[in-house]
C-alpha positions as CSV (number, residue, x, y, z in Angstrom):
1,M,-25.7,-11.1,-20.4
2,I,-25.1,-14.2,-18.3
3,A,-26.3,-12.3,-15.3
4,A,-29.6,-11.2,-17.0
5,P,-32.7,-13.3,-16.2
6,D,-34.9,-15.1,-18.8
7,E,-38.7,-15.5,-18.4
8,N,-38.1,-18.3,-15.8
9,N,-35.7,-16.2,-13.8
10,R,-32.8,-18.3,-15.0
11,P,-29.7,-16.9,-16.8
12,L,-30.5,-15.6,-20.3
13,F,-27.2,-17.1,-21.5
14,S,-25.0,-19.7,-20.0
15,A,-21.2,-19.2,-20.2
16,K,-21.0,-21.8,-23.0
17,D,-23.6,-19.9,-25.1
18,I,-21.4,-16.8,-25.3
19,K,-18.9,-18.4,-27.7
20,Q,-21.6,-19.2,-30.3
21,F,-23.3,-15.9,-29.8
22,Y,-20.0,-14.2,-30.7
23,L,-19.4,-16.4,-33.7
24,D,-22.9,-15.8,-35.0
25,H,-23.1,-12.1,-34.5
26,S,-19.6,-10.6,-34.7
27,P,-19.5,-10.5,-38.6
28,K,-22.7,-8.3,-38.4
29,I,-21.4,-6.2,-35.6
30,F,-18.0,-5.7,-37.3
31,P,-18.8,-6.0,-41.0
32,Q,-15.6,-6.5,-43.0
33,I,-15.8,-3.9,-45.7
34,R,-12.7,-3.6,-48.0
35,R,-11.4,-0.1,-48.4
36,W,-8.3,1.5,-49.9
37,P,-5.9,2.9,-47.3
38,I,-7.1,6.5,-48.1
39,G,-10.7,5.3,-47.6
40,R,-9.9,3.9,-44.1
41,I,-8.3,7.2,-43.1
42,V,-11.3,9.3,-44.4
43,K,-13.6,7.0,-42.5
44,L,-11.5,7.2,-39.3
45,L,-11.6,11.0,-39.5
46,S,-15.3,11.3,-40.3
47,G,-16.8,9.1,-37.6
48,P,-16.6,5.7,-35.8
49,K,-15.5,2.7,-37.9
50,Y,-18.9,1.0,-37.3
51,D,-22.3,2.5,-36.8
52,G,-23.4,0.1,-34.0
53,E,-26.9,-0.2,-35.4
54,Y,-26.9,-4.0,-35.5
55,L,-25.3,-4.3,-32.0
56,H,-27.8,-1.9,-30.5
57,K,-30.8,-3.7,-32.0
58,L,-29.5,-7.1,-31.0
59,V,-28.8,-6.1,-27.4
60,K,-32.1,-4.4,-26.9
61,E,-33.9,-7.4,-28.4
62,K,-32.1,-9.8,-26.1
63,L,-32.3,-7.8,-22.9
64,G,-35.7,-6.1,-23.4
65,D,-36.8,-4.0,-20.4
66,T,-34.5,-5.7,-17.9
67,K,-32.9,-3.2,-15.5
68,L,-29.8,-3.3,-13.3
69,H,-31.7,-4.3,-10.1
70,Q,-33.0,-7.4,-11.8
71,T,-29.6,-9.1,-12.4
72,L,-29.3,-12.6,-11.0
73,T,-26.1,-11.9,-9.3
74,K,-24.2,-8.8,-8.2
75,V,-22.5,-7.0,-11.1
76,V,-20.1,-4.1,-11.5
77,I,-19.9,-2.5,-15.0
78,P,-17.6,0.4,-15.7
79,T,-18.3,3.1,-18.3
80,F,-17.0,6.6,-18.8
81,D,-19.1,9.8,-19.1
82,I,-17.5,12.1,-21.7
83,K,-19.6,15.1,-20.7
84,L,-18.6,14.9,-17.0
85,L,-15.1,13.5,-17.8
86,Q,-15.3,10.8,-15.1
87,P,-16.1,7.1,-14.8
88,T,-19.7,6.0,-14.2
89,I,-19.8,2.6,-12.5
90,F,-23.0,0.7,-12.7
91,S,-22.9,-1.4,-9.5
92,T,-25.9,-3.4,-8.1
93,Y,-24.5,-2.5,-4.6
94,E,-24.2,1.2,-5.3
95,M,-27.6,1.3,-7.0
96,K,-29.3,0.5,-3.7
97,N,-28.2,3.9,-2.4
98,N,-28.4,5.7,-5.8
99,P,-31.5,4.6,-7.7
100,S,-30.5,6.9,-10.6
101,L,-28.0,4.1,-11.6
102,D,-30.9,1.6,-12.2
103,A,-30.6,1.8,-16.0
104,Y,-31.8,-0.7,-18.6
105,L,-29.1,-3.4,-19.0
106,S,-29.3,-2.8,-22.8
107,D,-28.2,0.8,-22.3
108,I,-25.4,-0.3,-20.0
109,C,-24.2,-2.9,-22.4
110,I,-24.2,-0.6,-25.4
111,S,-22.3,2.0,-23.3
112,T,-19.6,-0.2,-22.0
113,S,-18.9,-1.6,-25.5
114,A,-18.7,1.8,-27.2
115,A,-15.0,1.8,-27.8
116,P,-13.7,5.1,-29.1
117,T,-13.0,5.1,-32.9
118,F,-14.8,1.8,-33.3
119,L,-18.4,2.4,-32.1
120,P,-20.4,5.5,-31.3
121,A,-20.9,7.0,-27.8
122,H,-24.3,6.3,-26.2
123,H,-26.7,8.8,-24.7
124,F,-29.7,8.0,-22.6
125,K,-31.7,9.3,-19.6
126,I,-33.2,7.9,-16.5
127,E,-36.4,9.9,-16.0
128,A,-37.3,11.8,-12.8
129,T,-39.4,10.2,-10.1
130,A,-40.9,11.5,-6.9
131,T,-37.5,11.1,-5.1
132,Q,-35.0,11.8,-7.8
133,K,-34.2,14.2,-10.7
134,T,-33.8,13.2,-14.3
135,R,-30.3,11.9,-14.9
136,E,-28.5,12.1,-18.2
137,F,-25.7,9.8,-19.4
138,N,-23.1,10.4,-22.2
139,L,-21.1,7.2,-22.1
140,I,-18.3,5.4,-23.9
141,D,-16.4,2.2,-23.2
142,G,-15.4,1.9,-19.5
143,G,-12.1,0.5,-20.8
144,V,-10.7,4.0,-21.1
145,A,-10.8,4.2,-17.3
146,A,-10.7,0.5,-16.2
147,N,-9.7,-1.7,-19.1
148,N,-9.1,-4.3,-16.4
149,P,-12.1,-3.9,-14.1
150,T,-10.8,-6.2,-11.4
151,L,-9.8,-3.4,-9.1
152,V,-13.1,-1.7,-9.5
153,A,-14.9,-5.0,-8.5
154,I,-12.6,-5.3,-5.4
155,G,-13.3,-1.7,-4.5
156,E,-17.1,-2.2,-4.6
157,V,-16.9,-5.3,-2.4
158,T,-14.5,-3.5,0.0
159,K,-17.0,-0.6,0.4
160,E,-19.7,-3.2,1.3
161,V,-17.4,-4.7,3.9
162,I,-16.9,-1.3,5.4
163,K,-20.7,-0.9,5.6
164,E,-20.9,-4.3,7.4
165,N,-23.0,-5.8,4.7
166,P,-24.1,-9.2,6.0
167,D,-23.1,-10.8,2.7
168,F,-19.5,-10.4,3.8
169,Y,-19.8,-11.6,7.4
170,A,-16.6,-11.4,9.5
171,I,-14.4,-10.0,6.7
172,K,-12.2,-7.0,7.4
173,P,-11.8,-4.3,4.7
174,M,-8.2,-5.1,3.8
175,D,-8.4,-8.9,4.4
176,Y,-7.5,-9.9,0.9
177,R,-6.8,-13.4,2.1
178,R,-10.6,-13.8,2.1
179,F,-10.9,-12.6,-1.5
180,L,-11.2,-15.1,-4.4
181,V,-10.4,-13.2,-7.7
182,I,-10.6,-14.5,-11.3
183,S,-9.5,-12.0,-13.9
184,L,-10.0,-13.0,-17.6
185,G,-7.9,-11.0,-20.1
186,T,-8.8,-10.6,-23.8
187,G,-5.3,-11.1,-25.1
188,A,-2.4,-8.8,-26.0
189,P,0.2,-8.5,-28.8
190,K,3.1,-7.7,-26.6
191,S,5.4,-10.2,-28.3
192,E,5.0,-8.2,-31.6
193,M,6.8,-5.1,-30.1
194,K,5.3,-3.2,-33.1
195,Y,6.0,0.3,-31.9
196,T,9.4,2.0,-31.2
197,A,10.4,5.3,-29.8
198,E,12.2,6.1,-33.0
199,Q,9.0,5.6,-35.0
200,A,6.7,7.5,-32.5
201,A,9.1,10.4,-32.3
202,E,8.0,11.3,-35.9
203,W,4.3,10.7,-35.4
204,G,1.7,13.4,-35.6
205,M,-1.9,13.2,-34.5
206,L,-3.0,11.1,-37.5
207,D,-0.2,8.6,-37.0
208,W,-1.2,8.1,-33.3
209,L,-4.8,7.4,-34.6
210,T,-3.9,4.9,-37.3
211,N,-0.7,3.0,-38.0
212,G,-0.3,-0.3,-39.8
213,G,-4.0,-1.1,-39.3
214,S,-3.9,-0.3,-35.5
215,T,-4.7,2.6,-33.3
216,P,-1.5,3.2,-31.3
217,I,-3.1,5.7,-28.8
218,I,-5.8,3.3,-27.9
219,D,-3.4,0.4,-27.7
220,V,-1.1,2.3,-25.3
221,F,-3.8,3.6,-23.0
222,S,-5.7,0.3,-22.8
223,R,-2.6,-1.8,-22.2
224,A,-1.3,0.6,-19.6
225,S,-4.6,0.6,-17.7
226,S,-4.9,-3.2,-17.7
227,D,-1.3,-4.0,-16.8
228,M,-1.2,-1.6,-13.9
229,V,-4.1,-3.3,-12.3
230,D,-2.6,-6.7,-12.7
231,L,0.8,-5.6,-11.4
232,H,-0.9,-3.9,-8.4
233,L,-2.9,-7.0,-7.5
234,S,-0.1,-9.4,-8.1
235,V,2.1,-7.5,-5.6
236,I,-0.6,-7.4,-3.0
237,F,-1.6,-11.1,-3.2
238,Q,2.1,-12.1,-3.2
239,A,2.9,-9.9,-0.3
240,L,0.1,-11.4,1.7
241,R,1.2,-14.9,0.7
242,C,-2.2,-15.7,-0.8
243,E,-1.4,-15.6,-4.5
244,Q,-3.4,-18.8,-5.0
245,N,-6.5,-16.6,-4.4
246,Y,-5.8,-14.5,-7.5
247,L,-6.1,-16.2,-10.9
248,R,-5.2,-14.0,-14.0
249,I,-5.8,-15.8,-17.3
250,Q,-4.2,-13.9,-20.1
251,D,-2.3,-14.5,-23.4
252,D,0.1,-11.7,-24.2
253,T,1.7,-13.6,-27.1
254,L,-1.0,-12.9,-29.7
255,S,0.1,-11.5,-33.1
256,G,-1.5,-10.7,-36.4
257,K,-5.2,-10.7,-36.9
258,V,-6.0,-12.7,-33.7
259,A,-4.7,-9.7,-31.8
260,S,-7.2,-7.3,-33.5
261,V,-10.3,-5.9,-32.0
262,D,-12.6,-6.3,-35.0
263,V,-11.4,-8.7,-37.6
264,A,-14.6,-10.8,-37.7
265,T,-13.8,-13.2,-40.6
266,Q,-14.8,-16.8,-40.1
267,K,-11.2,-17.9,-40.1
268,N,-10.1,-15.3,-37.5
269,L,-13.1,-16.1,-35.2
270,N,-12.2,-19.9,-35.4
271,D,-8.6,-19.0,-34.7
272,L,-9.7,-17.1,-31.6
273,V,-11.6,-20.1,-30.4
274,K,-8.5,-22.2,-30.8
275,V,-6.4,-19.7,-28.8
276,G,-9.0,-19.8,-26.0
277,E,-9.1,-23.6,-25.9
278,G,-5.3,-23.8,-25.9
279,L,-5.1,-21.2,-23.1
280,L,-7.1,-23.5,-20.9
281,K,-4.5,-26.2,-21.2
282,K,-1.6,-23.9,-20.5
283,P,0.0,-23.8,-17.0
284,V,-1.2,-21.1,-14.6
285,S,1.0,-18.0,-15.2
286,R,1.7,-14.8,-13.3
287,V,3.1,-11.5,-14.4
288,N,6.8,-11.0,-13.7
289,L,6.9,-7.9,-11.5
290,E,10.2,-6.8,-13.1
291,T,9.5,-7.4,-16.8
292,G,5.7,-7.2,-17.0
293,I,5.6,-10.4,-19.0
294,F,3.5,-13.5,-18.1
295,E,5.5,-16.5,-17.1
296,D,4.6,-20.0,-16.0
297,C,4.0,-20.1,-12.2
298,I,6.7,-22.3,-10.6
299,S,4.8,-22.6,-7.3
300,N,1.6,-23.8,-9.0
301,S,1.5,-26.9,-11.2
302,E,-2.1,-26.4,-12.3
303,T,-3.3,-25.7,-15.7
304,N,-5.7,-22.7,-16.1
305,E,-8.6,-25.3,-16.6
306,Q,-7.7,-27.0,-13.3
307,A,-7.4,-23.7,-11.5
308,L,-10.9,-22.7,-12.7
309,I,-12.4,-25.9,-11.5
310,R,-10.7,-25.4,-8.1
311,F,-12.1,-21.9,-7.9
312,A,-15.6,-23.1,-8.8
313,M,-15.5,-25.6,-6.0
314,L,-14.3,-23.0,-3.5
315,L,-17.0,-20.5,-4.6
316,S,-19.7,-23.2,-4.5
317,E,-18.8,-24.0,-0.9
318,E,-18.6,-20.3,0.0
319,R,-22.1,-19.8,-1.4
320,R,-23.4,-22.8,0.7
321,L,-21.9,-21.4,3.9
322,R,-23.3,-17.9,3.2
323,H,-26.7,-19.3,2.6
324,A,-26.5,-21.4,5.8
325,R,-25.6,-18.2,7.8
326,S,-28.3,-16.1,6.3
327,P,-31.7,-15.7,8.1
328,H,-33.4,-17.3,5.1
329,G,-31.0,-20.2,5.2
330,R,-31.3,-20.7,8.9
331,A,-35.1,-20.7,8.6
332,A,-35.0,-23.3,5.8
333,A,-32.7,-25.5,7.9
334,L,-34.9,-25.2,10.9
335,K,-38.0,-26.1,8.8
336,L,-36.2,-29.1,7.4
337,E,-35.1,-30.2,10.8
338,N,-38.6,-30.0,12.2
339,N,-40.0,-31.9,9.3
340,A,-37.5,-34.7,9.9
341,S,-38.3,-34.9,13.6
342,P,-40.5,-37.9,14.6
343,A,-44.0,-37.1,15.6
344,T,-44.8,-37.3,19.3
């Protein structure tokens, strides 16, 4: 939503607005209805935990008729098509070659947030035109395929480098030294160690779906997907001796309700804000390639907040250089130079 334009073609939301948006609307997206344990099981077996109606209405109201091609910056949004049993990646780069991906942002947002067991799958169509057939989508949360979408984003950029897109002037396809990657995690309860092989050995289908207020099968698949991407990228950036170009901000020490997906009480939401604010002040950490646990980075004395500021300055300078190299930027510079020249 921070990439969607408002009526002045400025971001619909700034990054600082997202926190208040979540605090205001989460209790209505995830209403906290008290049920007896048997009631929770019946609900789990009879449909998604939440109907998604408030979320759908809110997203459509905010995003209106804005489509993928109208985003203010390039985006890559993963979803998963349960009819085709394959990921569907909504990419502003790919859309140029495949107009059938130019969906409403509201449909894309609803789809990529449709976590199985929590929110319903989303169906929509992009109608036929003179050059393309009607395309049907049957989508759920892209997290089932790319819970950490960093590698998907790098893949999209790499494809554009191969195509010699002028946005990536003089970059080779595998030149990761030229990549600047910020990867923001959503927290993980690894420190709880709440499942054991002894327990799982006795589980049936129902136990894998609900255990102690959690959904073990979802926990396992989502964590495995996310951690494999982080491990892969950590190895690559360390091997190329450019680990300072990869910033992963994650807290894998969450426990209790702050580790939940949907406990939207006022207290828990405020606790989550405190976790985020505290994470900014913590030292930059990297995954230990042997244990898989995040540890303070010995070679980097920055806090996460300082690292984000450094990345922002690097990205700002990179944007300035790209603009200067572009035909539009050169024309603007020439015009400015001519206006500054003394009259003869």
